[in-house]
Phi, psi and omega in degrees: 000127176279134183242148187225146173264003183296135177228155175254130177233107189056235181269005184262131171263115180262134181296339172198167185277013185265117180234140179273133188282153179301138175085357182240358187222010183056232174245015175100341187300311186294318181289332179296341177278347184261319177206173181283094184288352176287358171287339183288160173285326180183177175215149178255132181294161168304147181300130183246144173239165184303316181248156179300149177227139180277341181088183184279147175282170175077198179296135182246335182228138182218127180281141177222173184301120179056034179181191177214157177243144178222147175222067184286321179082028175057039174301125179196162185280354183090158186301312185298314180294323178298313180299321183283317190255329188249324184300319178303322178295314181298319180291336182284343183282144177275065174200167182279137180247132181240130184257120181272126183243134177234168179190156179254001175211158179301318181299320180293318177301312183298313182298314182292317180296318180296318182294316180289321180301323180292347178272004176056050178282167182291323182194153172250134171254117183269111180274104183261020177270006182279144178297133178270103187296339180269359181232041175073020178081005178284130181303143181306320188278004180280320184252149179296322185295314181286326176298313181302317184294313184289323178289316181299314185285324178288326179302328181295332185251350183270121182263351181252171177304138183243119178245133182255127180270118188268147178268134177290347181271008180300149179301319177211100188298320181295319179291322177297318178298319178296321178299316179301316179296316181297326184268011170100008175297141180276335182198168172230150172239142181198144012242160169282182181292157178269137177296128187216176188213142178222147180236135173274101187288336179292318181261357177057043179223164175290148182288314186260134178298332178275011179071294183255157184221176181260125180266131178219176178108182185303335181298336182265353190302312182300326180285315179298320179297319177298318180294319178297318179299312181297313183293317183295332178278348189256338182237165183266337182279156184295153179242137173250124186270139180219140171139098171073022180284121181239334187224171177294330177298321177297317179301314181299320178300314180296319179295315180296332178283346177127353178288141179269345176200169181226160173242139179247128185238274186306326181302333179297333180280338180272316178222102183301340180257022184298326179299313179298318181297314182294320178298316178300316181292325177293321177298319179294318180299309186291335179293341180253012182250149179277045179229155181268331186219142181300335180300338183294342180263356183296124177070020186287339181264123181293000000 
């Protein structure tokens, strides 16, 4: 019996469910020098904003127990430079490319999404964990009202599949997911990093100049997995699972919980070839299973 890791996510056929997460894989160039990244199902670009951003000053990455904290501050070249210098490379790869879009105002989200959508990319991932400067700095994805507004308005200008990346810090994650579905999102990805805090006890000061940072890595996996399970059982649109995936066993858990594909992030910093390793291990796993396709286990756990 021939067995396959191929999965369908909306209109995209992925050669396997392994996608590299935004902010952990750049635009693919550096990792392409290490291994054949066309073995992957897809990759998500570094988070992009309409205009270039230098990112946050001071310490940006801090190791913690079974994870890491980051306060990068969305450093990126801006949409125009990305389209000119990086998008052609991403499009040349034999894998699906997803463009992650961020913004600090509704207008910026709309402008950036429209511009990227016109480039006929495979999919846009809308990062709604960004602070809304017109609403006291509260992230768009925390409240239902701001989530509804940004998804509704970007949906009007996006001609390609639109996936919304959800924050685990949302007031009510299930309601936020429903709002995304109601306003026309094609899919959701979850979870983004958890808001966290670190102190330098030697100098008796906070570690990050921006005070709080995003926590990721294996330490968040059980919570992220629970959230993926709850959301996938609650909405009709596909879910992409994110959070602490280090091994093929982690991938299987997310698929069984209801995710149709997964994103791998922090693990890339520990083992730059982790994508290749996990795909190899999944191939070995499925060769010993009485199933023809990995899709058969998606959502199998109630």
